[in-house]
C-alpha positions, 0 to 999 in steps of 0.5 A: 589531815594529810601526813604532810601539811605544806608543799613549798609555799602552799598549805595543804588542807584536804586529801582528795585522791591518792594513787601509786604516784601521787596524792591530790590535795586542796590547798591555799597559797600565800597571805591571800589564801588563793585556793589551789589544787595540788598534786604531790609526788610520793617519790623523792627525786635527785640528780637527773630526775630532779632536773627533768621535773624542774625543766618540765615545770618551767615549761608549764609555768610559761604555758600558764600565761595562755588564756586557755590554760589553768594558771600554775601557782607553784611548781617545785620540790618540797623540803623532802625533795618530792615534786609538786604542782599547784594549780589555781582551780575553779569549782566547775568543769566542762563535764559539769556544764555539759551534764547540767545543760546538755549539748550547746549549739554547734556554733558554740562547740565549734568556737570553743573547739577552735580555742582548745585546738589552738591551746593544744597546738601551743602545748605541743609547740613547747614539747609538752603533751597533755595525755588526759584531755577530756571534759573533766580536765577542762575547767570552766571559769567565770565568763564561761571561759575554758581552761585546760588543766590535768597536766600532771597525767604525763608529768615526770614522777607525777605521771601514772598509768591510765586505764583504757577508756572511751578517750584512749586513742586506738594506738595506745589501747594495748599499752593502757591494757598492759598498764604502761604509760601512753601519750602522744600529740596525735592522741591529744588530737584524738581526745580533743575531737572525742571531747567535741563530739561528746559535747555535741551529744554524739554517741560513738560506736565503741561506747555502749551501755555494757562498757565492755566494747571500749577496746574492741578494734572493730568498733574502733575502726567503725565510721563516726556517725553523723549527729542529728541536727548537727553540721555534717561537715563539722562531724566529718572534721571530728571524724578525721581527727579520730582516725584510727591511724594517727598518721592520718589525723590533723595536727592540733594546729590543723584541727584548729584551722579546719574547725575555724573554716567549717560551716556549722549552718548546713547541711545538717544531719536529719533529725534534731540535735540531742538534748543530753550528752552520753554519760560515758563520754562525759564522766564527771571525774577525770584521772585525778581531781582537777577542780576544787570540790564543792560543785559547779559555779556555772552552767553552759546555756542551752538554746533548746531549754525553756523551763516550764516552771520556776526551778533553781538550776542544779549548779545554784542548788549545789552552791546553796547546799555547799554554803549552808553546810559551811555556814554551820561548820566553817564560818562565813568566810568560806561560805562567802567564797562559795556564794561569790563564785556562783556565776549564773548564765546571763539571759540570751535574747530570743531568735526573733529579737536577733532576727529583727536586729540582723534584718535591719542591717542585712535585709531579710534574714533568718537565724540558724544558730547563736552563741550567747557570750558575756558582757552583753554580746551575742554572735549568730549565724544568719541566712541572708536573702540576696536580691533575686529577680523572681520570688521563686528563686529567693530561697536558693539565693541566700548567703550565710553571714556570721554576725556579732551583736551587742546590747546598747541602751536596751537594744541589740545592735549589729557590730560593724567590724567585730574583728577590729575591737579588742573589747569583744569576748574571745568566744564571740571573735572565734565564732565570727571567724576573726 
């Protein structure tokens, strides 16, 4: 049990992590016992330091209304004047999902990249910097919705020095090696591009098996390799956002716009897209714990996986094991929480089914990419044949269409104008470039 038992209205229950600046705890908030992750500073503050922290907390609280930012349940000072922040967390992160299911389709990565870049632009617009963006600080909630967490890495009083890693921007490597604080909007953009590149299954030149080349300036300046089976244009956008010169990187808003307009269907780099992610680029743990302990809730569905025999997904096994342990030690209450937070991926229709649906509306078509959303929605990239005078030129006379479909009365049908409907999931709207 921690030395302190409360932080404001939050009851602390378990110590997860401790470093020079703060401790990280699980906790519950209010009569509803809402589960939260709490970062609590060791140091007391007063005077100007107090005002600086409370101003930061006010900005973050307003930001937490954003659909892709983890909700801040409480931020303030304890009775001993120690700063704390409590964030409503999930049991899964993007890192868990990528390690479990492998790289998602490029269209899906582009879609959540647009959402995260827009979120980053909002963060920077308020004068805040994230400073620790990586798969382990992106929470994955129900409906496969991604939420940015881990803001305590650059918070006044709560901040601590981060060691050099594959995500450290080149301009901050010296500061990281010296144990100094380092963060900037340009570095946040670099981190997001690295995250998206890793999500596609990419391997960066400075990430090697030995792990000793992370800070090598020559490798950091090397060109970003294309990823087999992935749009070269998409890789080029990410490479520009990882430019060794921070002045040449796009802003977060600029990266959002570049991603929104990139064509993920062609041309593709030779080969097939990797089926696994690089472990060094997708560590399960971040600088500090961001999710609740106990394993993943959900897994990103991979279009390439067709199981040869019936097996429980790892995420379900983890939840079942977690449930069994707590049934034996903590009663059915927490067990029910664990089970009800398991959210298995919804089935995704086959390419042939979707091709038939698109062909009915657009004529002869072929599916080159798809994104399976929640609530019976799917988005696809379709290559649609245009009218041609000769059969020989039919292959060349084609256009790319981004199409949204939904299940209606057991049949997949094309949505005529997906951008005019507010009921369509945001990931689907992003995919079809609304």
